[in-house]
C-alpha positions in Angstrom: 0.0 0.0 0.0 1.1 3.6 -0.6 -0.3 7.1 -0.7 0.6 9.9 -3.0 -0.6 13.3 -1.6 -1.8 15.9 -4.1 -0.7 19.4 -3.3 -2.7 22.3 -4.8 -0.7 24.8 -6.8 -1.4 27.9 -8.9 1.3 27.4 -11.5 2.4 23.8 -12.5 5.7 24.8 -14.3 6.8 26.9 -11.3 5.8 24.1 -8.8 7.7 21.4 -10.7 10.8 23.7 -11.0 10.6 24.3 -7.3 10.3 20.6 -6.5 13.3 20.0 -8.6 15.2 22.6 -6.7 14.5 20.5 -3.5 16.0 17.5 -5.2 12.8 15.8 -6.5 12.7 14.1 -9.9 9.8 15.8 -11.7 7.5 15.2 -14.6 4.3 16.7 -16.0 1.3 14.5 -16.8 -0.5 17.4 -18.6 -0.8 21.2 -18.2 -2.5 20.9 -14.8 -1.0 17.8 -13.1 2.5 16.7 -12.4 4.6 14.4 -10.2 7.6 14.8 -7.9 9.5 11.8 -6.7 12.3 11.5 -4.1 13.7 8.6 -2.1 10.6 6.4 -2.7 8.2 9.3 -2.0 5.8 10.5 -4.7 3.9 13.8 -4.5 1.4 15.0 -7.0 1.0 18.7 -7.8 -2.2 19.9 -9.4 -3.4 23.3 -10.5 -6.5 24.0 -8.5 -8.6 26.9 -9.8 -9.2 29.4 -6.9 -6.3 28.0 -4.8 -5.4 30.7 -2.3 -2.1 29.8 -0.4 -3.5 31.6 2.7 -6.7 29.6 2.8 -6.5 26.3 0.8 -2.9 25.0 1.3 -2.2 21.5 2.4 0.1 19.8 4.9 2.1 16.6 4.3 4.2 14.8 7.0 7.2 13.2 5.4 8.6 10.3 7.5 12.3 10.5 6.7 15.3 8.6 8.2 17.1 11.8 9.2 15.1 15.1 9.4 18.3 16.9 10.2 20.0 15.8 7.0 16.9 16.7 4.9 16.4 20.1 6.5 20.2 20.8 6.0 20.0 19.8 2.4 17.1 22.2 1.9 18.5 24.9 4.1 19.4 27.1 1.1 15.8 27.0 -0.2 13.7 29.7 1.4 11.1 28.8 4.1 12.9 25.8 5.4 13.3 25.4 9.2 16.0 23.2 10.8 14.9 20.0 12.6 14.6 20.1 16.3 13.4 17.7 19.0 9.7 17.9 19.6 7.8 16.9 22.8 6.0 14.2 20.9 9.2 12.2 20.5 10.5 13.1 17.0 13.0 15.4 15.3 11.0 17.6 13.1 11.8 20.3 10.5 9.5 22.0 8.0 9.4 23.6 4.6 6.7 25.8 3.1 6.5 26.0 -0.7 5.4 29.0 -2.7 1.8 27.8 -2.8 1.7 27.6 1.0 1.9 23.9 1.2 3.7 22.7 4.3 6.0 19.7 4.2 6.9 18.5 7.7 10.0 16.4 7.9 10.0 14.0 10.8 12.3 11.3 12.0 12.5 9.2 15.2 14.8 10.4 18.0 18.1 8.6 18.2 17.9 5.7 20.7 20.3 5.6 23.6 21.5 2.3 22.4 
């Protein structure tokens, strides 16, 4: 089983270019729908008429092996926050894309051995 979240965007070409900047492999299905793949993860991006990043953005939690490494790799891309330990027992960072979609990057805390 797997899931492929669909993120609403206002401009498909810009969204795919942006995903590529984060390291995703991207492709367009047609003028309104595309794909971004990275490390076994697949996101769909779709032009949604009337999408307003302040009202209709989405959130996706990405379970990654090392949230610190991912947030460091994305550090030069605007709107990325470094991973930090959270009270709910994970290290978590975040990234917000130009369409307001939030990508949370979470990994388990290192065990004490």
